[in-house]
C-alpha positions in Angstrom: 0.0 0.0 0.1 1.3 3.4 -0.9 1.5 6.3 1.6 -1.3 9.1 1.2 -2.4 12.1 3.3 -5.6 10.6 4.8 -5.5 10.8 8.6 -3.8 7.8 10.3 -2.6 7.7 13.8 0.4 5.6 15.3 1.0 5.7 19.0 0.1 3.5 22.0 -0.7 0.3 20.3 2.7 -1.2 20.5 3.3 -0.9 24.2 1.8 -4.2 25.3 3.9 -6.1 22.6 7.2 -5.1 24.5 6.1 -4.9 28.0 7.4 -8.4 28.9 10.7 -8.0 27.1 13.9 -9.1 29.1 16.3 -6.5 30.5 19.1 -5.7 28.1 21.1 -3.4 30.3 24.5 -5.1 29.7 27.3 -3.1 27.7 26.4 0.3 29.1 29.6 2.4 28.9 29.2 4.2 32.3 26.9 3.1 35.1 25.2 6.5 35.6 24.2 8.2 32.5 24.7 12.0 32.6 22.0 14.2 34.0 20.6 17.3 32.2 20.7 15.9 28.7 20.0 18.2 25.9 19.4 15.3 23.3 19.0 11.6 23.4 20.0 9.9 20.2 18.1 6.5 19.5 20.4 4.2 17.5 24.1 3.8 17.4 24.5 3.4 13.6 26.4 5.9 11.5 23.4 8.4 11.3 22.9 8.4 15.2 26.6 8.6 16.0 27.4 11.3 13.5 24.2 13.3 14.8 25.6 12.9 18.4 29.0 14.1 17.0 27.7 17.2 15.4 25.6 18.2 18.3 28.3 17.6 20.9 30.6 20.0 18.6 28.0 22.8 19.3 28.2 22.3 22.9 25.0 20.1 23.5 24.9 17.4 26.1 24.1 14.1 24.3 23.6 10.5 25.2 23.2 7.6 22.5 20.8 4.6 23.3 21.2 1.4 21.2 19.3 -1.9 21.6 22.2 -4.0 20.2 25.2 -5.2 22.1 27.3 -3.3 19.6 27.4 -0.1 17.5 27.3 0.0 13.8 23.7 -0.6 12.8 23.8 -2.0 9.4 27.5 -1.9 9.4 28.7 -5.6 10.5 32.0 -7.2 9.9 33.1 -10.6 10.7 36.3 -9.5 12.4 37.3 -13.0 13.3 37.3 -14.3 9.6 39.9 -14.2 6.9 39.5 -10.9 4.9 37.1 -9.3 7.3 33.9 -10.3 5.4 31.1 -7.6 5.4 27.6 -8.8 6.3 26.2 -5.3 5.7 27.7 -2.1 4.3 30.4 -3.1 1.9 32.2 -0.1 0.6 31.9 3.6 -0.4 32.2 5.3 -3.9 34.8 8.1 -4.3 32.2 10.5 -4.4 31.0 9.7 -0.8 32.5 13.2 0.5 30.7 12.8 3.8 31.8 9.1 4.3 35.5 10.0 3.5 35.2 13.0 5.9 33.8 10.8 8.6 36.6 8.2 8.3 39.1 11.0 8.4 37.7 12.5 11.6 37.3 9.1 13.2 41.0 8.3 12.4 40.4 5.2 10.4 42.3 4.4 7.1 40.3 3.8 3.9 41.7 1.6 1.2 40.6 1.2 -2.5 39.1 -2.3 -2.8 37.9 -1.7 -6.4 40.9 -3.6 -8.1 40.1 -6.7 -6.1 36.5 -6.6 -7.3 37.8 -6.4 -10.9 40.2 -9.2 -10.8 39.3 -12.4 -12.4 36.4 -13.3 -14.8 32.8 -12.3 -14.0 30.6 -14.6 -12.1 29.5 -17.7 -14.1 25.9 -17.8 -15.0 24.1 -21.0 -13.9 20.6 -21.8 -15.5 18.9 -24.9 -14.1 22.2 -25.8 -12.7 24.3 -25.6 -15.8 27.0 -23.2 -16.3 26.6 -20.9 -19.6 28.9 -18.3 -21.1 27.4 -15.2 -22.7 27.3 -16.6 -26.0 25.6 -19.8 -25.1 23.2 -17.9 -23.0 22.2 -15.6 -26.0 21.2 -18.8 -28.0 19.8 -20.7 -25.1 16.1 -21.8 -25.4 15.4 -20.8 -21.9 16.5 -17.0 -22.6 13.2 -15.0 -22.2 14.7 -11.6 -23.2 13.8 -9.7 -26.3 16.0 -10.1 -29.2 18.0 -6.9 -28.7 18.7 -8.1 -25.0 19.6 -11.7 -25.6 23.2 -11.3 -25.0 22.6 -9.6 -21.6 23.2 -11.5 -18.5 20.0 -11.5 -16.2 21.7 -9.5 -13.5 22.6 -6.7 -16.1 19.1 -6.2 -17.6 17.3 -4.2 -15.0 20.1 -1.6 -14.3 20.7 -1.2 -18.2 17.1 -0.6 -19.0 16.7 1.9 -16.1 19.9 3.8 -17.1 18.9 3.8 -20.8 15.2 4.7 -20.4 14.7 6.7 -17.3 12.0 9.3 -17.7 13.3 11.2 -14.5 14.7 14.4 -15.7 16.5 15.5 -12.6 17.4 12.6 -10.2 17.9 15.0 -7.4 14.2 16.1 -7.7 12.9 12.4 -7.3 10.9 13.0 -4.4 9.1 16.1 -5.7 5.3 15.8 -6.1 5.7 16.7 -9.9 7.2 13.2 -10.3 4.2 11.3 -8.9 3.3 10.0 -12.3 6.7 8.0 -12.3 6.1 6.6 -8.9 4.9 3.3 -10.5 6.0 -0.3 -9.8 9.1 -1.5 -11.3 7.1 -4.2 -13.0 5.1 -1.8 -14.9 8.3 0.0 -16.1 9.9 -3.3 -17.2 6.6 -4.3 -19.0 6.8 -1.0 -20.9 10.4 -1.8 -22.1 9.2 -5.1 -23.5 9.9 -7.6 -20.9 7.7 -10.6 -20.5 6.6 -12.1 -17.2 9.3 -14.8 -17.4 11.9 -12.1 -18.4 10.9 -9.9 -15.4 11.2 -12.8 -12.9 14.6 -13.9 -14.2 16.0 -10.3 -14.5 14.8 -9.0 -11.1 12.7 -11.4 -8.9 15.2 -14.1 -8.6 17.6 -11.7 -7.0 16.0 -8.3 -6.6 18.3 -5.3 -5.8 15.3 -3.6 -4.1 12.2 -5.4 -2.6 11.0 -9.0 -2.9 9.5 -8.7 -6.6 9.0 -6.1 -9.2 5.6 -5.4 -8.1 6.5 -4.0 -4.7 9.2 -1.6 -5.5 8.8 2.0 -6.9 10.6 2.2 -10.4 11.1 6.1 -9.4 13.5 4.9 -6.7 15.6 2.9 -9.0 15.7 5.9 -11.4 16.8 7.9 -8.4 19.4 5.3 -7.5 20.7 5.2 -11.0 21.2 9.1 -11.0 23.0 8.9 -7.7 25.3 6.1 -8.9 26.1 8.0 -12.2 27.0 11.1 -10.1 29.1 9.1 -7.9 31.0 7.7 -10.9 32.1 11.1 -12.1 34.3 11.3 -9.0 36.4 8.3 -9.9 36.3 4.4 -10.0 37.4 3.9 -6.4 35.6 1.8 -4.0 36.7 2.6 -0.4 36.5 0.4 2.6 38.0 0.7 6.0 41.1 -1.1 6.6 40.7 -4.0 8.9 36.7 -3.9 8.6 34.2 -1.2 8.0 33.0 -2.1 11.7 36.0 -0.1 12.9 34.5 3.2 11.7 31.5 3.3 14.0 33.6 2.0 16.8 36.0 4.9 16.5 33.1 7.3 16.2 31.7 6.0 19.2 34.9 6.3 21.2 35.2 10.0 20.1 31.9 11.0 21.7 32.0 12.7 25.3 28.4 11.5 26.3 27.3 8.0 27.2 26.9 5.4 24.5 24.6 2.9 26.3 24.4 -0.4 24.6 21.8 -3.3 25.2 19.0 -0.8 25.9 16.0 -1.6 23.8 13.7 1.3 23.5 10.0 0.6 24.0 8.4 4.1 24.4 9.0 7.8 23.5 7.0 10.5 25.3 7.4 14.0 24.4 5.6 17.1 26.0 6.0 20.9 25.4 9.1 21.0 27.5 10.9 17.8 27.1 11.1 14.1 26.1 11.4 11.0 27.9 12.7 7.5 26.5 11.7 4.2 28.3 13.7 1.0 27.8 12.6 -2.6 28.1 14.4 -3.0 31.4 12.2 -0.3 32.9 15.0 2.4 32.8 14.0 5.8 31.7 16.0 8.8 30.4 14.9 12.4 29.8 16.4 15.2 27.7 15.1 18.4 26.0 14.8 16.4 22.7 15.1 13.0 21.0 16.6 12.1 17.7 15.3 8.8 16.3 17.5 7.1 13.9 15.7 3.7 14.2 14.6 2.0 11.1 10.7 2.2 10.7 10.7 -1.5 10.7 11.3 -1.4 14.5 10.2 2.1 15.2 6.6 0.7 14.6 7.0 -1.5 17.6 7.6 1.6 19.8 4.9 3.4 21.7 5.1 7.1 20.7 3.1 9.6 22.8 1.5 11.9 21.3 1.0 9.6 18.3 2.3 10.3 14.8 -0.4 11.1 12.2 -1.1 11.3 8.5 1.6 10.4 5.9 4.2 10.1 8.6 2.4 7.5 10.6 1.7 5.6 7.5 5.3 5.7 6.4 6.4 4.1 9.8 3.8 1.4 9.7 4.2 0.5 6.0 7.8 1.2 4.7 9.2 -2.2 3.7 12.8 -3.4 4.4 15.0 -5.5 2.2 15.1 -9.2 3.0 18.8 -10.1 2.8 20.6 -13.3 4.1 24.3 -13.9 3.7 26.3 -17.0 4.2 30.1 -16.8 4.4 31.9 -20.0 3.2 35.7 -20.7 3.1 37.4 -23.1 0.7 40.1 -25.7 1.6 41.3 -26.0 -2.0 40.9 -23.9 -5.1 38.3 -26.0 -6.8 37.6 -23.2 -9.5 41.0 -24.0 -10.9 40.2 -27.6 -11.0 37.0 -27.2 -13.0 38.0 -24.1 -14.9 34.9 -22.2 -14.2 34.8 -18.6 -12.7 34.8 -18.7 -8.8 31.8 -16.5 -8.8 28.2 -17.7 -9.5 25.0 -16.2 -10.5 22.3 -18.9 -10.3 18.5 -18.9 -11.0 17.9 -21.4 -8.3 17.9 -21.2 -4.8 21.5 -21.3 -4.0 21.7 -17.5 -4.5 24.7 -15.4 -5.6 28.2 -16.6 -4.9 30.8 -13.9 -4.7 34.4 -14.6 -4.2 36.3 -12.4 -1.4 39.9 -11.4 -2.6 41.2 -9.9 0.7 44.4 -12.0 1.2 48.0 -11.2 1.1 47.7 -10.7 -2.8 44.8 -9.3 -4.8 44.4 -12.9 -6.4 44.1 -14.8 -3.2 40.5 -15.8 -2.5 39.9 -15.7 1.3 36.2 -17.1 1.2 32.9 -16.6 -0.4 29.9 -14.6 0.5 26.6 -16.2 -0.8 23.6 -13.9 -0.8 19.9 -14.6 -0.8 17.5 -11.6 -1.6 13.9 -11.3 -1.4 11.8 -14.3 -1.1 14.9 -16.6 -1.2 16.2 -14.9 2.0 12.9 -16.0 3.8 13.4 -19.6 2.4 17.0 -19.9 3.7 15.9 -18.4 7.1 13.3 -21.0 7.6 16.1 -23.7 7.6 18.1 -22.2 10.5 21.7 -21.2 10.3 23.2 -24.7 10.1 20.5 -26.0 7.8 21.0 -23.0 5.3 24.8 -23.3 5.2 24.5 -27.1 4.6 21.9 -26.3 2.0 24.0 -23.7 0.1 27.1 -25.8 0.2 25.2 -28.9 -1.2 23.7 -26.7 -4.0 27.1 -25.5 -5.1 28.6 -29.0 -4.9 25.7 -30.4 -7.0 26.6 -27.7 -9.7 30.2 -28.0 -9.3 31.4 -31.4 -8.5 35.1 -30.2 -8.1 33.9 -28.2 -5.0 32.8 -31.4 -3.2 34.3 -31.6 0.3 36.2 -28.3 -0.1 33.7 -25.9 1.3 33.1 -25.1 5.0 30.0 -22.8 6.2 31.5 -20.4 8.7 28.9 -17.8 9.3 25.3 -16.9 8.5 23.3 -13.7 8.9 19.8 -13.0 8.3 18.9 -9.0 8.3 15.2 -10.0 8.7 16.1 -12.1 11.6 18.1 -9.2 13.2 15.4 -7.9 15.6 16.7 -4.5 15.8 16.5 -4.0 11.9 14.0 -6.6 10.6 15.5 -6.3 7.2 18.3 -4.5 5.7 17.9 -1.2 3.8 14.6 0.5 3.4 13.0 0.5 0.0 9.9 2.2 -1.3 6.8 0.8 -2.8 4.8 2.5 -5.6 3.2 5.7 -4.3 5.6 6.0 -1.5 8.0 8.4 -2.9 6.8 11.5 -4.8 5.3 14.1 -2.6 5.7 12.0 0.5 9.4 11.6 1.3 9.4 15.2 2.5 6.8 14.5 5.1 8.3 11.3 6.6 11.1 12.9 8.3 9.5 16.1 9.7 9.9 16.7 13.4 7.1 16.1 15.7 7.3 18.5 18.5 10.6 17.5 20.4 11.0 14.2 18.4 13.2 14.4 15.4 14.1 11.7 12.7 17.1 10.7 10.8 18.6 7.6 9.1 19.2 6.7 5.5 15.4 5.9 4.9 14.9 9.8 5.6 17.6 11.0 3.0 16.5 12.3 -0.2 19.9 13.2 -1.8 22.0 10.1 -1.4 21.8 6.4 -0.5 23.8 4.1 1.8 26.3 5.4 4.2 26.4 8.8 2.5 22.5 9.0 3.0 22.8 8.1 6.7 25.4 11.0 7.0 23.2 13.5 4.9 20.2 12.7 7.3 22.4 13.3 10.4 23.3 16.8 9.1 19.8 17.7 8.4 18.5 16.7 12.0 21.4 18.4 13.7 20.5 21.6 12.1 16.8 21.1 13.0 17.7 20.4 16.5 20.2 23.5 16.8 17.5 25.7 15.1 14.5 24.7 17.2 
């Protein structure tokens, strides 16, 4: 369902759902949080941490409350695994000016990982369990694409069609109400480009970049993302990541804060008045300040009691904004089976094994330190239903069935589900048809002494850059209130 401007109230209904939650008070930096706070920031992801930093620089007394036992939000690095594989945010483009600045301020080193992505052949295409090169795929009877697109690999089709045929004149104005006619489903857009149902399923729904299928994501969002990516490309080909793992960035940012960063504090209620705000946690602890900045994803904010309740478009946004189903398995190999079978180590499959990506973060650019295997959309739910051990075994068995040379040479090391992560309930936010044009500007508006930030509220950027953009906006809101 799209957002609209009809009255809709969100407030007290979630309180009972969380009343019996266990105490999560472990991991608090200091035993007695500072009194007389100016601002409480909810969420210790990049947006929340940078908001706290900006406000502290202006002399405000700030505390950060985080439900997890770690900082970082959607940045999650397996620091104990070879190559420090990323389960969330992966890298930033050369045009991420805010991100690069944040890394400098935090004192972490950025390295260009783009060369390692470009090494080796592109992922092998597996259709019905069989490998095909580009020429074979172009002639394959299962190829459902129009004649002019027969030589495109399935993973290329959507991005190419959006880039070539976007009707969005100015990507920076994507959220303007004037672009409402473009706020249609990706399915409608792809159909207009001549793709059949079978072609749309293969090009998008098997492994959707956004959403679970082409019906539930706005084409306007992909057109905005296309413009953002093109703008980033003008800054250079670099792809920057934190040396030693991206999680080191939020950890360093948190250490630089003067105020408390309280971990293990699950927020269950936000109450605001004309003179202040109070945040209540699942363990019964409460904290008061002049204002509250909420960087929580809407997927979890809708479980929090807010008084007075949100209304209209904003309330509907909190209750309906979807979040990307994404599950990731990390595997290591005991022997280079890809050298034995002569097939590219990476794999794009049309089945339930997902997308296999080699990680080249060893002593040399050539060394493969492991494989991240992604399931997006409906496939993520399918894997999650098996549990960690079941999903890892399933993925390995699937790869071995398609590549006999891999038998006995893969080991399942880690598994992470963003839907199963209770403080996110999905990875990044995306927008359904009707949820963008003329609506984005309403979602992040402050409600009295409650303010909002996070990538899901950004209109000029995506990813880490969007999170930082939103922190700048909300800091100015608080300072000018």
